[in-house]
C-alpha positions, 0 to 999 in steps of 0.5 A: 236205351236212349235214355240210358245213354243220355244217363251214361253220359250225365254220368261220365260228366258229373263223374270227371275229377277236375273240371277246367275253365278260362278265367276272364282275362286268358279269355280277354288276351286270347281274343286280341283285346286291348288290355287297357280296356280290361284294366278299366273294367278291373279298376270300375269292377265292371262284370265281377272281373276281380273274382274270376282270375282265382287260378290255382291255389298252391299246395300249402306244406304244413309242418306240425309238431310231433311229441317223441318223448318226454325226459322228467329231469326232477319235480321243476324240470322236463325235457319234451323231444319234437319232431316235424309232422307234415301235412297238406293242409292247414295254417302253422306259423314256423316262428312258434316251434321248431323241431328238437330239444326243448328244456321246459321249467316249472311246466305244470304238465311235464312235471307230474309224474302221472303218465296217464295223467299227462297223456289225457291233458296233452290229448285235450289241450295240446295240438301235438299230431301223432298217438300219444299213446307212442310216445315215450316218457323218461325219468332221469335219476341223477345218481345213475344217471341213467333214463329209465322208462316209465310204464303206463297202464295199458289200455286195451284198443277196440277197432273203429270204423272209419267212415267216410274222409270227406263230404266230397266223397259222400256227394260223388257216391250219392250222384254214382248211386243216384245216376245206378238207380236212375239207370235200372229204373228207366231200363226197366221201364223200357223193357 
């Protein structure tokens, strides 16, 4: 039973979400150290001082493009309408793209009449964050000055089994399952 309590304590320690630590700078200040000596250790790079003051990284909100609709005016001119798609991780350069309407001229992708070919090429070569099957494709009729919906062949989607989202979840479940198996083994052995 004593081993079981050790195992439970061990499992609780490793199942905690965050482990807080103290950087060398905070430790030095809290123990009344003189800053000129700490600065000297940084300059001389002694005791790996430069690598200890990491702190918490800020969360970066990344804005990526989401293709809402495509309006095909003629063979050489199309209008693409995009919007923001925000997530927490990744990189972006806001100067390269801004949400809204943009007219593209002589673009090989958006000038095609076949919607399936356009979707296939967008999925393969572009990084839009939404499902392109939800994108609306319209054809502008100059005579009637109306937009007509371009329909594509309906594809029957099959359900997909999604795996774990990250390696952290897998490692957490692995450690937890090992702890359970060890506790059952110790319990049966001491019985």
